[in-house]
C-alpha positions as CSV (number, residue, x, y, z in Angstrom):
1,M,0.0,-0.2,0.0
2,F,1.4,3.2,-1.0
3,L,0.7,7.1,-1.2
4,E,0.2,9.3,-3.9
5,F,1.4,13.0,-4.3
6,L,0.6,15.6,-6.1
7,G,1.6,19.3,-6.1
8,P,4.4,20.8,-3.9
9,A,5.1,17.3,-2.2
10,R,5.8,15.5,-5.7
11,D,8.0,18.1,-6.6
12,V,10.2,18.2,-3.8
13,I,10.3,14.3,-4.1
14,L,11.2,14.7,-8.1
15,S,13.8,17.3,-6.9
16,L,15.2,14.8,-4.5
17,I,15.4,11.3,-6.8
18,G,15.7,13.4,-10.2
19,M,16.4,11.8,-13.4
20,S,18.6,8.7,-11.6
21,S,17.1,5.6,-11.1
22,E,17.0,6.4,-7.6
23,S,13.8,5.8,-5.6
24,I,12.1,7.6,-2.8
25,N,11.5,4.0,-1.4
26,H,14.5,1.2,-0.3
27,V,12.8,-0.9,-3.4
28,S,13.9,-0.3,-7.1
29,Y,10.3,-1.0,-8.1
30,E,10.0,1.8,-10.9
31,G,6.0,2.0,-10.0
32,L,7.1,3.0,-6.6
33,R,9.9,5.3,-7.2
34,T,7.9,8.8,-6.1
35,R,5.1,6.8,-4.0
36,P,6.2,6.3,-0.5
37,I,5.3,2.7,0.7
38,A,2.8,3.0,3.7
39,V,2.2,-0.2,4.6
40,S,4.5,-3.6,3.5
41,I,2.9,-6.9,3.3
42,E,4.1,-10.5,3.5
43,T,2.3,-13.2,2.3
44,K,2.9,-16.6,3.7
45,T,1.4,-20.3,3.4
46,E,0.3,-22.6,6.0
47,S,3.4,-24.4,5.9
48,R,5.6,-21.1,6.7
49,T,6.0,-20.2,10.2
50,V,4.6,-16.3,11.6
51,E,8.0,-15.9,13.1
52,E,9.4,-15.9,9.2
53,A,6.9,-13.5,8.4
54,K,8.2,-11.1,11.4
55,V,11.9,-11.7,10.3
56,Q,10.8,-10.5,6.8
57,L,9.2,-7.9,7.7
58,G,11.1,-6.6,10.2
59,V,14.2,-6.3,7.3
60,W,11.8,-4.3,5.3
61,V,10.9,-1.8,8.1
62,A,14.8,-1.5,8.9
63,A,15.5,-0.8,5.1
64,Q,12.6,1.5,4.9
65,V,13.5,3.4,7.8
66,A,17.4,3.8,6.5
67,R,16.0,5.0,3.3
68,I,14.0,8.1,5.2
69,E,16.7,8.7,6.9
70,A,19.1,9.3,4.4
71,L,15.9,11.5,2.7
72,I,15.6,13.7,5.8
73,Q,19.2,14.3,5.8
74,Q,19.0,15.4,1.7
75,V,16.1,17.5,2.2
76,A,17.9,19.2,5.0
77,V,20.7,20.1,2.0
78,L,18.2,21.3,-0.4
79,K,16.7,23.9,2.6
80,A,20.5,24.8,3.3
81,N,21.2,25.5,-0.3
82,K,17.6,27.2,-0.7
83,H,18.6,29.7,2.4
84,G,21.9,30.1,1.0
85,A,20.8,31.2,-2.3
86,K,18.0,33.6,-1.0
87,R,20.7,35.3,1.1
88,E,23.3,35.7,-1.4
89,A,20.4,37.0,-3.6
90,R,19.3,39.9,-0.8
91,S,23.2,40.5,-0.4
92,E,23.6,41.2,-4.0
93,T,20.5,43.3,-3.7
94,D,21.7,45.4,-0.7
95,G,25.3,46.1,-2.4
96,R,23.7,47.6,-5.4
97,G,21.5,50.0,-3.4
98,R,24.4,51.1,-1.4
99,R,26.5,51.8,-4.5
100,K,23.5,53.7,-6.1
101,G,23.0,55.8,-2.9
102,R,26.3,56.6,-2.2
103,G,26.6,59.2,-5.3
104,K,29.6,60.7,-6.5
105,G,32.2,61.5,-3.3
106,G,29.6,59.8,-1.0
107,K,30.2,57.8,1.8
108,I,28.5,54.8,3.2
109,S,27.9,55.2,7.2
110,Q,28.7,52.2,9.5
111,S,25.0,52.0,10.2
112,Q,24.5,51.5,6.2
113,T,26.9,48.9,6.1
114,Q,26.3,45.0,6.8
115,Q,28.1,42.1,8.0
116,P,27.9,39.2,5.8
117,T,25.4,36.3,7.2
118,P,26.9,33.1,7.6
119,T,25.0,30.4,5.8
120,P,22.7,28.1,7.4
121,T,24.6,24.8,8.3
122,I,22.3,21.7,7.7
123,D,22.1,21.0,11.2
124,A,20.4,24.6,11.4
125,V,17.8,23.9,9.1
126,S,17.5,19.7,9.4
127,P,15.0,18.5,11.9
128,D,16.5,15.5,14.2
129,P,15.5,12.4,12.3
130,T,14.7,10.2,15.1
131,D,12.4,12.8,16.4
132,L,10.6,12.6,13.2
133,L,10.4,9.3,13.0
134,S,9.8,8.4,16.1
135,Q,6.4,10.6,15.4
136,I,5.0,7.5,13.2
137,V,4.3,3.8,13.3
138,F,5.1,1.7,10.3
139,P,2.3,-0.7,10.0
140,L,3.4,-4.3,8.5
141,L,0.9,-7.1,7.3
142,D,1.7,-10.5,7.7
143,V,-1.1,-12.6,5.2
144,Q,-0.5,-16.5,6.6
145,S,-3.3,-18.4,4.7
146,E,-6.4,-16.7,4.8
147,S,-5.6,-15.1,8.3
148,W,-4.4,-11.3,8.0
149,S,-2.5,-9.9,11.0
150,L,-1.0,-6.3,11.9
151,F,2.0,-5.4,13.3
152,F,3.4,-2.2,14.3
153,G,7.1,-0.9,13.6
154,R,8.4,2.2,15.7
155,V,11.4,3.8,16.1
156,S,12.7,4.5,19.3
157,I,13.5,8.1,20.3
158,S,17.2,7.0,21.3
159,P,19.1,6.4,18.7
160,D,21.0,3.0,18.0
161,T,24.8,4.2,17.8
162,S,26.0,0.5,17.8
163,S,26.2,-0.2,14.2
164,L,28.1,2.3,11.8
165,D,26.9,0.1,8.4
166,I,25.3,2.7,6.4
167,R,22.9,0.2,4.8
168,K,21.1,-0.3,8.5
169,P,19.2,2.4,10.1
170,A,20.8,4.8,13.1
171,S,17.4,4.7,14.5
172,H,16.1,1.6,16.8
173,I,13.3,-0.2,15.7
174,Q,10.8,-2.3,17.8
175,I,8.1,-4.4,16.5
176,F,5.0,-4.6,18.5
177,H,2.6,-7.7,18.5
178,S,0.0,-8.6,16.2
179,I,-3.8,-7.5,15.7
180,A,-6.4,-9.6,14.1
181,L,-7.8,-8.1,11.3
182,G,-9.9,-10.6,9.9
183,N,-9.8,-13.5,7.3
184,T,-10.9,-15.1,4.0
185,A,-12.4,-18.2,5.5
186,N,-15.8,-16.7,5.8
187,T,-17.9,-14.2,4.7
188,V,-18.0,-12.3,7.9
189,Q,-14.6,-12.4,8.5
190,T,-14.0,-11.4,4.8
191,Y,-16.2,-8.2,5.8
192,R,-14.6,-7.4,9.0
193,L,-11.1,-7.5,7.0
194,V,-12.5,-5.1,4.3
195,K,-13.4,-2.7,7.1
196,S,-10.3,-2.8,8.9
197,L,-8.2,-2.2,5.6
198,K,-10.5,0.7,5.0
199,V,-9.7,2.5,8.4
200,L,-6.1,1.8,7.1
201,R,-6.5,3.4,4.0
202,A,-7.9,6.3,5.6
203,W,-4.7,6.7,8.2
204,I,-2.5,6.6,5.3
205,D,-4.4,9.2,3.5
206,R,-4.6,11.5,6.6
207,D,-1.9,10.8,9.0
208,F,0.6,9.3,6.9
209,R,0.3,12.0,4.7
210,K,0.8,14.8,7.0
211,W,4.0,13.2,8.2
212,W,5.5,12.9,5.2
213,D,4.5,16.8,4.4
214,K,6.7,17.1,7.5
215,I,9.5,15.2,6.0
216,L,9.6,16.9,2.8
217,G,9.1,20.3,4.4
218,V,6.0,21.2,2.5
219,D,2.5,22.6,3.6
220,E,-0.4,20.5,3.3
221,V,-1.1,19.7,0.3
222,E,-4.7,19.6,-0.8
223,C,-4.4,16.4,-3.2
224,G,-7.7,14.3,-2.4
225,D,-8.0,10.7,-1.5
226,G,-4.3,9.5,-3.2
227,S,-3.5,6.3,-1.0
228,N,-3.8,3.0,-2.7
């Protein structure tokens, strides 16, 4: 299940991944290059254990968190460059104004001169990745034959500094126990499953969308129902 963006949020995503084969996600599938994954789904037959599914879901959410951590840093660089460009433009405009106002033989008083303002660093414009990541949960679906269960992955507020591998997330991730969503064994349970998925879909289009707006640094986007 993924999130479809339009408007400013999509523009930021396109500026992040450009024309390269890079993706906003931790997978290279072309159809998801610009669409953030909202829910990962693992399917197993009756012969496979729940533990196997949990391991696979854990690997996926770890890769997803690592990718989002990298994106937060990329957005920080874009913000820093944008702030720097604006300051340079203002400084250039002020310089032209001072030269024009001085005239022939004129002097610039001390109050008219301005000290150059240092370009903001990434840390000055970037939110803390762990703080942002801890504000959301990552739903994980396990389909075991006809039964559907929902797990939740969440980033702990205290980062895990034990790993320096760039392929692993710096944040510490916890996987919480599953919730039965329903199953396809009978009609009543199938309707229950459909209702559960609709609730999950509404959460994606509301809370998950707003959280991604924070990640991308854009205002609330009015793009209707874009979750799938």
